[in-house]
C-alpha positions as CSV (number, residue, x, y, z in Angstrom):
1,M,-7.3,31.8,-71.6
2,E,-7.6,33.5,-68.2
3,L,-7.0,31.3,-65.2
4,K,-10.0,30.6,-63.0
5,K,-9.5,31.5,-59.3
6,V,-10.7,29.5,-56.3
7,A,-12.6,31.4,-53.5
8,L,-9.4,31.4,-51.4
9,N,-7.0,32.7,-54.1
10,D,-6.2,35.9,-52.2
11,V,-5.7,33.9,-48.9
12,H,-3.1,31.6,-50.6
13,E,-1.2,34.6,-52.0
14,Q,-1.2,36.3,-48.6
15,L,0.2,33.1,-47.1
16,G,3.1,33.4,-49.6
17,A,2.1,30.3,-51.6
18,K,3.9,29.6,-54.9
19,M,1.0,29.7,-57.3
20,V,1.0,27.8,-60.6
21,P,-1.5,27.2,-63.4
22,F,-3.2,23.8,-62.8
23,A,-6.2,22.4,-64.7
24,G,-7.2,25.9,-65.8
25,Y,-7.0,27.3,-62.2
26,N,-4.4,29.4,-60.3
27,M,-3.4,27.0,-57.6
28,P,-0.9,26.8,-54.7
29,V,1.8,24.3,-55.4
30,S,3.7,24.9,-52.2
31,Y,3.9,27.2,-49.2
32,S,6.8,26.3,-46.8
33,G,8.4,23.6,-49.0
34,L,7.4,20.2,-50.3
35,I,9.3,18.0,-47.8
36,E,8.1,19.9,-44.8
37,E,4.5,20.0,-46.0
38,H,4.6,16.2,-46.9
39,K,5.9,15.3,-43.4
40,T,3.4,17.6,-41.7
41,V,0.6,15.5,-43.3
42,R,2.2,12.2,-42.4
43,E,2.9,13.1,-38.8
44,A,0.4,15.8,-37.8
45,V,-2.2,17.6,-39.9
46,G,-2.3,19.7,-43.0
47,I,-5.0,21.5,-45.0
48,F,-5.3,21.4,-48.8
49,D,-7.5,23.7,-50.8
50,V,-8.8,21.4,-53.6
51,S,-11.7,23.6,-54.6
52,H,-10.8,23.2,-58.3
53,M,-12.4,19.7,-58.3
54,G,-15.7,19.3,-60.1
55,E,-19.0,18.4,-58.5
56,F,-22.1,17.2,-60.4
57,L,-25.5,16.6,-58.9
58,V,-27.5,13.8,-60.5
59,K,-31.2,13.7,-59.3
60,G,-34.6,12.4,-59.9
61,P,-36.2,9.0,-60.5
62,K,-33.7,8.2,-63.3
63,A,-30.6,9.2,-61.3
64,L,-29.5,5.7,-60.3
65,E,-30.0,4.4,-63.9
66,L,-27.6,7.1,-65.2
67,V,-25.0,6.6,-62.5
68,Q,-25.1,2.8,-63.1
69,K,-24.6,3.3,-66.8
70,V,-21.6,5.7,-66.7
71,C,-19.8,4.3,-63.6
72,S,-17.9,1.1,-63.3
73,N,-18.8,0.5,-59.6
74,D,-22.2,-0.7,-58.4
75,A,-24.0,2.4,-57.0
76,S,-27.1,0.3,-56.1
77,K,-25.0,-0.9,-53.1
78,L,-24.8,2.6,-51.7
79,T,-27.0,3.7,-48.8
80,E,-27.4,7.2,-47.4
81,G,-24.1,8.5,-46.0
82,K,-21.9,6.2,-48.1
83,A,-19.5,7.0,-50.9
84,Q,-17.6,4.9,-53.4
85,Y,-14.6,5.2,-55.7
86,A,-15.3,4.5,-59.4
87,Y,-14.3,5.4,-62.9
88,L,-16.1,6.5,-66.1
89,P,-15.2,3.9,-68.8
90,N,-15.2,5.2,-72.4
91,D,-16.4,3.2,-75.3
92,K,-12.9,2.4,-76.6
93,G,-11.5,0.5,-73.5
94,G,-10.0,3.5,-71.7
95,I,-11.0,5.8,-68.9
96,V,-12.8,9.1,-69.2
97,D,-12.0,9.9,-65.6
98,D,-11.9,8.5,-62.1
99,L,-14.3,9.9,-59.5
100,L,-16.1,9.6,-56.2
101,V,-19.9,8.9,-56.0
102,Y,-21.8,10.1,-53.0
103,Y,-25.3,8.8,-52.1
104,I,-26.8,12.0,-50.7
105,R,-30.4,10.7,-50.4
106,E,-32.8,8.6,-52.4
107,N,-32.6,9.6,-56.1
108,E,-29.8,12.1,-55.5
109,Y,-26.1,11.5,-56.1
110,L,-23.0,13.7,-56.0
111,L,-20.3,12.9,-58.5
112,V,-16.8,14.5,-57.7
113,V,-14.5,14.6,-60.7
114,N,-11.0,15.8,-61.5
115,A,-10.6,19.5,-62.2
116,S,-8.9,19.0,-65.6
117,N,-11.8,16.9,-66.8
118,I,-14.9,18.9,-65.6
119,E,-16.0,19.9,-69.1
120,K,-15.1,16.6,-70.7
121,D,-16.9,14.6,-68.0
122,W,-20.0,16.8,-68.1
123,N,-20.2,16.4,-71.9
124,W,-19.7,12.6,-71.7
125,I,-22.2,12.0,-68.9
126,S,-24.7,14.3,-70.7
127,K,-24.4,12.3,-73.9
128,Q,-25.0,9.1,-72.0
129,N,-28.0,10.8,-70.3
130,E,-29.8,11.6,-73.6
131,S,-31.6,8.2,-73.6
132,I,-32.2,8.2,-69.8
133,G,-33.3,11.7,-68.9
134,A,-31.9,12.1,-65.3
135,E,-31.7,15.6,-63.9
136,M,-28.1,16.9,-63.9
137,R,-26.6,20.0,-62.4
138,N,-23.0,21.2,-62.6
139,I,-22.4,22.8,-59.2
140,S,-18.6,23.0,-59.5
141,D,-18.4,26.8,-59.3
142,D,-20.6,27.0,-56.2
143,F,-18.6,24.8,-53.8
144,S,-15.2,24.9,-52.2
145,L,-13.4,21.7,-51.0
146,F,-10.8,21.4,-48.3
147,A,-8.9,18.2,-47.5
148,V,-7.8,18.1,-43.9
149,Q,-5.4,15.2,-43.7
150,G,-3.1,13.6,-41.2
151,P,-3.3,11.6,-37.9
152,K,-4.4,14.8,-35.9
153,A,-7.2,15.7,-38.3
154,T,-10.0,14.3,-36.3
155,E,-8.9,15.9,-33.1
156,A,-8.4,19.3,-34.7
157,L,-11.7,19.3,-36.6
158,Q,-13.9,17.9,-33.8
159,K,-13.9,21.4,-32.1
160,L,-15.7,22.8,-35.2
161,T,-18.7,20.5,-35.5
162,S,-21.4,18.8,-33.4
163,V,-21.1,15.7,-35.8
164,N,-19.1,12.9,-34.0
165,L,-16.2,12.6,-36.4
166,S,-14.8,9.4,-34.9
167,E,-18.0,7.7,-36.1
168,I,-17.4,8.6,-39.7
169,K,-15.8,5.5,-41.1
170,F,-13.6,5.4,-44.3
171,Y,-15.7,6.2,-47.4
172,T,-18.7,7.4,-45.4
173,F,-19.9,11.0,-44.8
174,E,-22.2,13.2,-42.8
175,V,-24.1,16.3,-43.8
176,G,-24.1,18.7,-40.9
177,D,-22.9,21.9,-39.3
178,F,-19.3,22.9,-39.5
179,A,-17.3,25.9,-38.3
180,G,-20.4,28.1,-38.0
181,A,-21.9,27.1,-41.4
182,E,-25.1,25.2,-41.3
183,Y,-24.4,23.0,-44.3
184,A,-21.2,21.1,-45.0
185,I,-20.5,17.6,-46.3
186,I,-17.9,16.0,-44.0
187,S,-16.4,13.0,-45.8
188,A,-13.8,10.5,-44.6
189,T,-12.1,10.3,-47.9
190,G,-8.8,11.7,-49.1
191,Y,-5.8,11.2,-51.4
192,T,-3.0,10.9,-49.0
193,G,-3.4,7.7,-47.0
194,A,-2.8,9.7,-43.8
195,G,-6.4,9.7,-42.7
196,G,-8.7,12.7,-42.3
197,F,-11.6,14.4,-44.0
198,E,-12.7,16.2,-47.1
199,I,-15.1,19.1,-46.4
200,Y,-17.4,20.5,-49.0
201,V,-18.7,24.0,-48.2
202,H,-20.5,26.8,-50.0
203,N,-18.1,29.4,-51.5
204,K,-19.6,32.2,-49.3
205,D,-18.5,30.3,-46.2
206,A,-15.1,29.2,-47.5
207,V,-12.7,31.9,-46.2
208,S,-14.2,31.9,-42.7
209,I,-14.1,28.1,-42.6
210,W,-10.5,27.9,-43.8
211,N,-9.5,30.4,-41.0
212,K,-11.4,28.5,-38.3
213,I,-9.7,25.2,-39.4
214,M,-6.3,26.9,-39.3
215,E,-7.1,28.1,-35.8
216,A,-8.5,24.8,-34.6
217,G,-5.4,23.0,-35.9
218,K,-2.8,25.4,-34.5
219,E,-2.1,23.4,-31.4
220,F,-1.4,20.3,-33.6
221,G,1.0,22.2,-35.9
222,I,-1.4,22.5,-38.9
223,K,0.1,23.9,-42.1
224,P,-1.4,24.8,-45.5
225,I,-0.3,22.1,-48.0
226,G,0.1,22.6,-51.8
227,L,-0.4,20.4,-54.8
228,G,3.3,19.4,-54.8
229,A,3.0,17.5,-51.5
230,R,-0.4,16.1,-52.5
231,D,1.4,14.5,-55.5
232,T,4.2,12.9,-53.4
233,L,1.7,11.7,-50.7
234,R,-0.5,10.0,-53.3
235,M,2.5,8.4,-55.0
236,E,3.7,6.8,-51.7
237,M,0.2,5.2,-51.5
238,G,0.2,4.2,-55.1
239,Y,-3.0,6.1,-55.9
240,C,-3.6,6.8,-59.6
241,L,-3.4,10.3,-61.0
242,Y,-5.6,10.9,-64.0
243,G,-3.5,12.1,-67.0
244,N,-0.4,10.3,-65.6
245,D,-1.3,6.7,-64.6
246,I,-4.7,6.4,-66.2
247,D,-6.2,8.2,-69.2
248,D,-8.5,7.7,-72.3
249,T,-6.1,5.0,-73.6
250,T,-5.3,3.0,-70.5
251,S,-7.3,-0.1,-69.6
252,P,-8.8,0.1,-66.1
253,L,-8.0,-3.6,-65.7
254,E,-4.4,-3.1,-66.5
255,A,-4.4,-0.1,-64.1
256,G,-5.5,-2.4,-61.2
257,L,-9.1,-1.0,-61.0
258,G,-10.7,-4.4,-61.3
259,W,-11.9,-4.0,-57.7
260,V,-14.2,-1.1,-58.7
261,T,-15.4,-2.8,-62.0
262,K,-18.6,-4.6,-61.2
263,F,-19.9,-7.0,-63.9
264,T,-23.1,-7.6,-62.0
265,K,-24.7,-4.8,-64.1
266,D,-24.4,-3.3,-67.6
267,F,-22.3,-0.2,-68.0
268,V,-20.5,1.6,-70.8
269,N,-18.2,-0.9,-72.6
270,S,-18.8,-3.5,-69.9
271,E,-18.9,-6.4,-72.5
272,N,-15.5,-5.6,-73.8
273,L,-14.0,-5.1,-70.4
274,K,-15.5,-8.5,-69.3
275,K,-13.9,-10.1,-72.3
276,Q,-10.6,-8.6,-71.4
277,K,-10.8,-9.8,-67.9
278,E,-11.5,-13.4,-69.1
279,E,-8.6,-13.3,-71.6
280,G,-6.2,-11.6,-69.1
281,V,-4.3,-8.4,-69.5
282,K,-1.0,-8.0,-71.3
283,R,0.5,-5.4,-68.9
284,K,0.0,-4.1,-65.4
285,L,0.4,-0.9,-63.5
286,V,3.0,-1.6,-60.7
287,G,4.7,0.4,-58.0
288,F,8.5,0.2,-57.6
289,H,11.3,1.4,-55.3
290,M,14.6,2.6,-56.8
291,I,17.5,0.5,-55.6
292,D,20.2,2.6,-57.2
293,R,20.2,6.4,-56.9
294,G,18.0,8.2,-59.4
295,I,14.6,9.7,-59.6
296,P,12.1,8.1,-62.1
297,R,10.0,10.5,-64.1
298,H,6.9,10.3,-66.2
299,G,7.7,8.8,-69.6
300,Y,11.0,7.2,-68.7
301,E,11.4,3.7,-70.2
302,I,11.3,0.6,-68.0
303,L,13.8,-2.1,-69.0
304,D,14.6,-5.7,-68.3
305,A,18.1,-6.9,-67.3
306,E,19.1,-7.2,-71.0
307,G,18.0,-3.6,-71.7
308,N,14.8,-4.4,-73.6
309,T,11.9,-2.0,-73.1
310,I,9.2,-3.6,-71.0
311,G,7.2,-0.6,-70.1
312,H,7.1,3.1,-69.1
313,V,7.1,5.1,-65.9
314,T,3.8,7.0,-65.4
315,S,4.6,8.7,-62.1
316,G,7.8,9.1,-60.1
317,T,9.4,11.2,-57.4
318,Q,11.9,11.2,-54.5
319,S,9.8,9.8,-51.6
320,P,10.2,12.3,-48.6
321,N,9.4,9.5,-46.2
322,L,11.8,6.9,-47.6
323,G,14.6,9.2,-48.9
324,H,14.9,7.4,-52.2
325,G,13.1,7.3,-55.6
326,I,9.7,5.6,-56.0
327,G,7.4,5.3,-59.0
328,L,4.4,3.8,-60.8
329,G,4.5,2.4,-64.3
330,Y,3.1,-0.1,-66.7
331,V,5.2,-3.3,-67.3
332,E,4.6,-6.5,-69.3
333,K,2.7,-8.8,-66.9
334,E,5.6,-11.3,-66.5
335,F,7.5,-8.5,-64.8
336,A,4.7,-7.4,-62.5
337,A,5.2,-9.7,-59.5
338,P,6.5,-8.0,-56.3
339,E,10.3,-8.2,-55.8
340,T,10.9,-8.5,-59.6
341,E,14.1,-6.5,-60.5
342,I,13.5,-3.9,-63.3
343,Y,15.6,-1.1,-64.6
344,I,14.7,2.5,-65.3
345,A,16.4,4.4,-68.2
346,V,17.4,7.6,-66.5
347,R,19.0,9.7,-69.3
348,K,21.7,7.3,-70.7
349,N,21.9,5.2,-67.5
350,K,20.2,1.9,-66.6
351,I,19.2,2.3,-62.9
352,K,18.1,-0.7,-60.9
353,A,14.7,-0.8,-59.2
354,V,12.4,-3.4,-57.7
355,V,8.6,-3.9,-58.0
356,K,6.8,-3.5,-54.7
357,K,3.3,-4.3,-53.5
358,L,1.3,-1.1,-52.9
359,P,1.3,1.1,-50.9
360,L,5.0,2.0,-51.3
361,I,5.5,3.0,-47.7
């Protein structure tokens, strides 16, 4: 199957990015090197092209009813300019995907989903919509999405818009002019924990806007950042990655997503999830620091002191900020308390680690 290309594909190649297939797209995994890119975001400002993400518009008088049915969070609490994190529960106790829900205006919502799940999510939501009849549009191929992240992001981007960026609080957004384009969604969301904005723009404006952001950020040392550093940044924060830490078989309550599971309304599989909450979960997703040297990787076994398997690593890396291994994984709930000693089976070795409260930095 031929890889899809984002609007800035040629720009990334000209910048010397290492391109890899990701979620059916040709995407930049790194430019100047993962550690340098990671530190640029933590200390200054970096720009990610995440235009492979999916965007669905849900409109009309039935829009809220559909969003409420398919999403775990309570979208009736949203007002114009507000966004929320949620997930799409499946009917078997797992997760179809995690997503962002934007309240654009009355009877209009924007759902932002993971690139690898665009078709799956579209089909799932469409199936749930058969009995409701909301208007749905898949606009994934019409928009580009840039994440400008880091402590200098606001200063760099303020030159490009008349919108007062310092007034956009976490998980709120403004629709306004940006870098010469009349229409952009400027959203105080992101996947790095370093602060900043995600900017949705029409594909026709994408190259020009990317260049203007690079120019505006020059004095702050802006760099293009690839998917490699995006992954290490989110792991330091303990943010879930769909396909690694959560999937169709993982319980959202075991994954620590109880805070976006609102039982004040009915949604797909809510009765079973409510029952699970009442009975308590058997395992939990935890973050951990390596004490001994070693890098945890997806799929490695997690052991107790006696060498019994108590869980599995779902995400792991060498933290560029901490200089040692960190990870996320599911463990039996009696091993989930912070400061509990656990062991990671790295090849034939039993490497000591300790459970930590999130975020990991």
